[in-house]
N, C-alpha and C positions, 0 to 999 in steps of 0.2 A: 545755550550755555547760561543765559540769564535766568531761565526758569529753574535750572538745576541749582544755581547759587541761591535763588530766592527760596526754594524748598529746603535747602540745607540750612539757611539762616532761620527759617521758621522752625525747623526741627531743633536747632540749638536753643532758640528762645523758649520753645516748649519744654525742653529738658531743664533749662535753668529755672523756669517758673515752677516746675515740679519740685525742685530743690527749695525754692523760696517758700512754697506752700507746704513743705514737709511731706510730700507724697513720694517718698523715696523707693517704694516697691517697684519692681521691674514692670509689671503690667500697667501700673498707673503712669510710669515714666514713658512707656511706649505709646500709650494712648495720648498723653500730652504732646509727645513729639509729632504724632500724626495730626493731632488737632492743630498744633502750631503751624505745620506745613500747609495744611488745607486752608486755614484762616489767613495765612500770609498770601496764598495764591488768590483766594476770593476777595480779600481786602484790596489787593492791587487791581484786580479786575473792576471792583466797585469804584475805586478811585480813578479809574481811567488810564492806568499805565499800560503801555503796550509792550509786548514781548517780541524780541527779535533775536537773531543769532548772536549779536554782540552788543545788545542794548542793556547795559547794566547801569542804572541810575541810582545815585545815593538816596534820592528821595523815595524811590520805590523800595529800597532795602529798609529804610527807616519806617515807611508806612507798613511794610510787611511785618517787621518785627513788632511794631506797636499793635497791629491788629492781632497778631498771634499772642502777644502778652495779655491783651484784654480778653480774648476768647478763653485762654487757659485760666485766667483769673476768675472769670464768670463761672466756668464749669467747676473750678475748685470751691468757690463759694457755695454753689448749688449742692455739691457733694457734701459739704459740711452741714448745710442746712437740713438736708433730707436724710441724714444718717440715722 
């Protein structure tokens, strides 16, 4: 359950960051949502948070949302740079 919540939070943050970076087309929004979910997952693994059936920590959600926002921002900056 915690993993599903973390992936959903990462997808929402990726979608919000696509709005912030004015990448409102559907393919870019979907890519940002997938990137947000993946970076939230790997960010939590890198920071050492464990996943269990009922282990939802506020710190893990904050870390996941921060990692996904940073990853989507870096990709958006690289897209603008190499256009």
